[in-house]
C-alpha positions in Angstrom: 88.2 105.4 128.8 85.5 104.3 131.2 85.8 101.2 133.4 83.4 99.5 131.1 85.6 100.2 128.1 88.6 98.8 129.9 86.7 95.7 130.9 85.4 95.2 127.3 88.9 95.6 125.8 90.6 93.2 128.3 87.8 90.6 127.6 88.8 90.6 123.9 92.4 89.6 124.5 91.8 85.9 125.3 89.3 85.8 122.4 92.0 87.2 120.1 94.5 84.5 121.3 91.9 81.8 120.8 91.0 83.0 117.3 94.7 83.0 116.2 95.0 79.5 117.9 92.5 78.1 115.4 95.3 78.4 112.8 98.6 78.6 114.6 99.5 75.5 116.6 101.7 76.1 119.7 104.2 78.9 119.5 102.7 80.5 122.6 105.8 82.6 123.4 106.1 83.8 119.8 102.4 84.8 119.8 102.8 86.6 123.1 105.8 88.6 121.9 104.0 89.6 118.7 101.0 90.8 120.7 103.3 92.6 123.1 104.8 94.5 120.2 101.3 95.4 118.9 100.1 96.7 122.2 103.4 98.5 122.9 103.1 100.3 119.5 106.3 99.0 118.1 107.5 96.8 115.3 108.7 93.2 115.4 111.2 91.2 113.4 110.5 87.4 113.2 113.4 85.0 112.4 113.1 81.3 111.7 113.9 78.8 109.0 111.4 78.5 106.2 108.2 76.6 106.9 107.6 77.6 110.5 104.4 79.6 109.8 105.9 83.1 110.1 103.9 84.5 107.3 100.8 82.5 108.3 101.0 84.0 111.8 101.0 87.5 110.5 98.2 86.9 108.1 96.1 85.3 110.9 96.8 88.3 113.1 95.6 90.6 110.4 92.3 88.6 110.0 91.8 88.6 113.8 92.4 92.3 114.2 90.4 93.5 111.2 93.2 95.9 110.2 94.0 97.0 106.6 96.7 94.5 105.7 99.4 94.4 102.9 102.1 91.9 102.3 105.3 92.9 100.6 107.5 90.1 99.3 111.1 91.3 99.5 113.3 90.2 96.6 116.8 91.2 95.4 115.4 93.5 92.7 112.8 95.3 94.9 113.2 99.1 94.7 112.3 101.7 97.5 109.5 103.1 95.3 108.0 99.6 95.1 107.4 99.9 98.9 106.8 103.6 99.5 105.0 104.6 96.4 105.7 107.0 93.5 104.4 110.0 91.7 102.4 109.6 88.5 101.5 112.2 85.9 97.8 112.9 85.6 96.0 114.9 83.0 92.7 116.8 83.5 90.8 115.9 80.3 88.7 119.0 80.8 91.5 121.6 81.0 94.4 119.7 79.6 96.3 120.6 82.8 98.9 118.0 83.9 100.1 117.5 87.4 101.9 114.9 89.5 100.0 112.9 92.0 101.5 110.7 94.7 100.4 107.0 94.4 100.8 105.3 97.8 102.7 102.0 97.9 101.9 99.0 100.0 103.5 100.5 103.1 100.3 102.5 103.5 98.4 99.9 105.6 97.8 99.5 109.3 99.4 96.0 109.4 102.3 95.4 107.0 104.1 92.1 106.5 107.6 92.6 105.1 108.2 89.0 104.1 111.8 87.8 103.9 113.1 91.3 104.5 116.8 90.2 104.4 116.4 89.0 100.8 116.6 92.6 99.5 119.6 94.9 99.4 120.3 97.5 102.1 119.1 100.4 99.9 115.5 99.0 99.9 115.7 98.0 103.6 116.7 101.5 104.5 113.5 102.8 102.8 111.6 101.5 105.8 113.5 103.5 108.4 111.5 106.7 108.2 108.2 104.9 108.1 109.1 102.7 111.1 110.4 105.6 113.2 108.3 108.6 112.2 105.0 107.1 111.0 105.2 108.9 107.7 106.9 108.8 104.3 108.7 111.7 102.6 108.5 111.8 98.8 109.6 114.8 96.6 109.8 116.9 99.8 106.2 116.1 100.9 105.3 114.1 104.0 102.6 111.5 103.6 101.2 110.2 106.9 100.8 106.4 107.4 97.6 105.0 108.9 97.2 104.7 112.7 97.8 102.2 114.1 100.8 101.3 112.0 102.4 97.9 112.8 105.2 96.4 110.7 106.0 92.7 111.1 109.1 91.6 109.2 110.2 88.0 108.7 113.7 86.8 107.8 115.5 83.6 107.3 118.6 82.9 109.4 121.4 85.0 108.1 123.7 81.9 107.5 121.4 80.9 104.6 122.6 81.9 101.1 121.2 84.9 99.2 120.5 87.1 102.2 121.7 90.6 103.3 122.2 91.4 107.0 120.0 94.2 108.2 121.9 97.4 109.2 122.3 97.9 112.9 120.4 101.2 112.7 117.4 99.5 111.2 117.6 96.6 113.7 117.3 99.1 116.5 114.0 100.3 115.1 112.4 97.0 115.8 111.0 96.9 119.2 111.4 93.1 119.5 113.5 90.5 117.7 111.4 87.3 117.9 113.0 84.0 117.2 110.8 81.0 116.1 112.0 77.5 116.8 110.8 74.1 115.6 107.5 72.8 117.1 107.4 70.0 119.6 106.5 66.5 118.4 102.9 66.8 119.6 102.5 70.3 118.0 104.0 69.1 114.7 101.7 66.1 114.7 98.7 68.4 115.2 99.9 70.6 112.3 100.2 67.6 110.0 96.7 66.3 111.0 95.0 69.7 110.8 96.4 71.0 107.6 96.2 68.1 105.2 92.5 67.6 105.2 89.5 69.5 103.8 88.7 71.6 106.9 89.7 75.2 106.8 89.3 77.2 110.0 87.6 80.6 109.6 89.2 83.4 111.6 86.8 86.1 112.8 87.8 89.7 113.5 88.0 90.4 117.3 89.8 93.7 117.5 89.1 96.8 115.4 91.6 99.6 114.6 90.0 101.7 117.4 90.4 98.8 119.8 94.1 98.5 119.0 94.6 102.2 119.5 92.8 102.2 122.8 94.8 99.1 124.0 98.0 100.9 123.1 96.9 103.9 125.2 95.9 101.6 128.0 99.3 99.9 127.9 101.1 103.1 128.7 98.9 103.6 131.7 100.0 100.3 133.3 102.0 101.1 136.4 105.7 100.3 136.9 107.5 100.8 140.2 110.6 103.0 140.5 112.6 99.9 141.5 111.7 98.2 138.2 112.6 101.2 136.2 116.0 101.2 138.0 116.4 97.5 137.2 115.7 98.1 133.5 118.2 101.0 133.5 120.9 98.9 135.2 120.2 96.0 132.7 120.6 98.2 129.7 123.7 100.1 131.0 125.3 96.7 131.8 125.3 95.9 128.0 127.9 98.5 127.3 131.5 97.2 127.6 133.0 100.5 128.6 131.0 100.7 131.8 129.6 97.2 132.4 130.4 95.3 135.6 129.3 92.0 134.0 132.4 89.9 133.1 130.8 88.4 130.0 130.2 91.8 128.5 133.7 93.0 129.6 135.3 90.0 127.8 133.1 89.6 124.8 131.1 92.8 124.3 131.8 95.1 121.4 129.0 97.6 121.9 125.8 97.7 123.8 122.2 99.0 123.7 121.2 102.6 123.8 118.4 104.3 125.7 115.8 103.1 123.2 116.3 99.6 124.6 115.2 100.8 128.0 112.2 102.4 126.6 111.3 99.3 124.7 111.8 97.0 127.7 109.5 99.1 129.9 106.8 99.4 127.3 107.0 95.6 126.5 106.8 94.8 130.2 103.7 96.9 130.5 102.1 95.2 127.5 102.8 91.8 128.9 101.2 92.7 132.1 98.1 93.9 130.3 98.0 90.8 128.2 97.8 88.8 131.4 95.1 91.1 132.9 97.3 93.0 135.3 97.7 96.7 135.7 101.1 96.6 137.3 104.4 95.2 135.9 106.5 92.6 137.8 110.2 91.6 137.6 109.1 88.5 135.6 107.7 90.7 132.9 111.1 92.4 132.5 113.0 89.1 132.5 110.6 87.5 130.1 111.0 90.2 127.5 114.7 91.1 128.0 115.9 88.5 125.4 113.6 89.8 122.6 114.4 93.4 123.4 118.2 93.1 123.7 119.3 90.3 121.4 119.5 92.6 118.4 121.0 95.5 120.3 124.1 93.9 121.6 127.1 93.3 119.3 129.8 90.8 120.4 133.5 90.8 119.4 135.5 88.3 117.5 136.5 86.4 120.6 132.9 85.5 121.3 132.4 84.4 117.7 135.5 82.2 117.9 134.2 80.6 121.0 130.7 80.0 119.6 129.0 82.5 122.0 125.9 84.4 120.9 123.8 87.3 122.2 121.5 84.8 123.8 124.4 83.9 126.1 125.0 87.6 126.7 121.4 88.3 127.7 121.4 85.3 130.0 124.6 86.5 131.7 123.1 90.0 132.1 119.9 88.8 133.6 121.7 86.6 136.0 124.2 89.3 137.1 121.8 92.3 137.2 118.4 90.9 138.3 
């Protein structure tokens, strides 16, 4: 990419945020983390109670990025073939020859919304694993490549609500970020009530094309990070493991910690955050800001922590304080 290409791409980032801001009120940290996942080339899991605009955020992002978009509503009776696709029998009317042809499912889009992913059983959840990790789907021994870029955004309701299935740890680890969405402030909620109950409907214009997204993902990997920051990330990830951790919280309450994929994710996300802010070098603040979203789903606490009401948020806070 030339310097003009880089300048053009970076100029589009604030325009993208502004375009999404036409529809989404507040939630600046959530939006930043979703865009970080997009630029880092990973997938994101969004969790929040119903009614916090999780689905609307993803739809608006699709409109603002002009990417082929599909929404999959996960239900208890959803089957893997409903997501990945299936083979259909076709007949050539000229020759009478019959053959099977793969009919792609809704996963074959650049931006896929897996809505309420924890409402479907593990068998169907697991169907996403290969697609998320490898970028292709295998059916009847044949590999079918997914579009590039491929970005999966999954939403889920808090697990304590009825009718939900916890995601397997192996699948959770495939998500680059675990984004938690909280309630809006009083001013933000007032703006939502005022802006969504009238006749005005904001129109979202496409800002980024698929090529722009691919170029930004390449540019993200070129953002520099110092050796000291890489060592900080390494220490932070290794400190999540109870067997070797020097952090007392993890020693007392940790059951198992994050693997090397967490370190890779944290470095890529720190680079993406720096680029979103117009910088070509990462800082310790980038690492600290993304550590909760990267680590909260990769740390498992023991029963003592559960009995005392401690969560992985407490674990990450203790890790950041002790290591950084």
